[in-house]
Residue, then its C-alpha position, 0 to 999 in steps of 0.5 A: x501493531x500499527x505503531x510499528x508497521x513501518x519497521x515490520x514492513x521495511x522490506x515489503x513481501x507478499x505475505x506481509x502485504x496480505x496481512x496489511x490487506x486484512x487489517x485495512x479490510x477489518x478496520x474499514x473507514x477507521x483505517x484513515x487513522x493509520x494511513x500515514x503509517x501504511x501508505x509509505x509501506x505501500x509506496x515502497x512496495x510499488x517502488x522497489x520490489x521487483x516481485x510482481x505479486x508484491x507490486x500487484x498486491x500493493x496496487x490492490x491495497x491502494x484500491x482498498x484504502x481508497x474504497x474505505x477513506x474515499x475523499x480523504x485519499x487526496x492527501x496521499x495521492x501524490x505518493x500513491x500515483x507515483x508508485x502506481x506509475x512505477x508499477x505500470x512502467x516497470x518491465x518487471x511487473x508483467 
């Protein structure tokens, strides 16, 4: 499933982000093994999705990943911070 995650989440929707949330929570620290595949999906949800629930879920996923992979989040920070900044500055996400 993780190998095809980018194809599954080409257009992130709230429901698919809930599934991703469950995957991150279940895998905990081992989610580091597939962060390279899920971080782009989360960033895409924060960058392009005008659905405010989707943007909020994506922001929460950033928190979940950071909680589990701790200091290893550094390699993903530039793209994640850009997505978070987009959500914070976008008037559609109230």
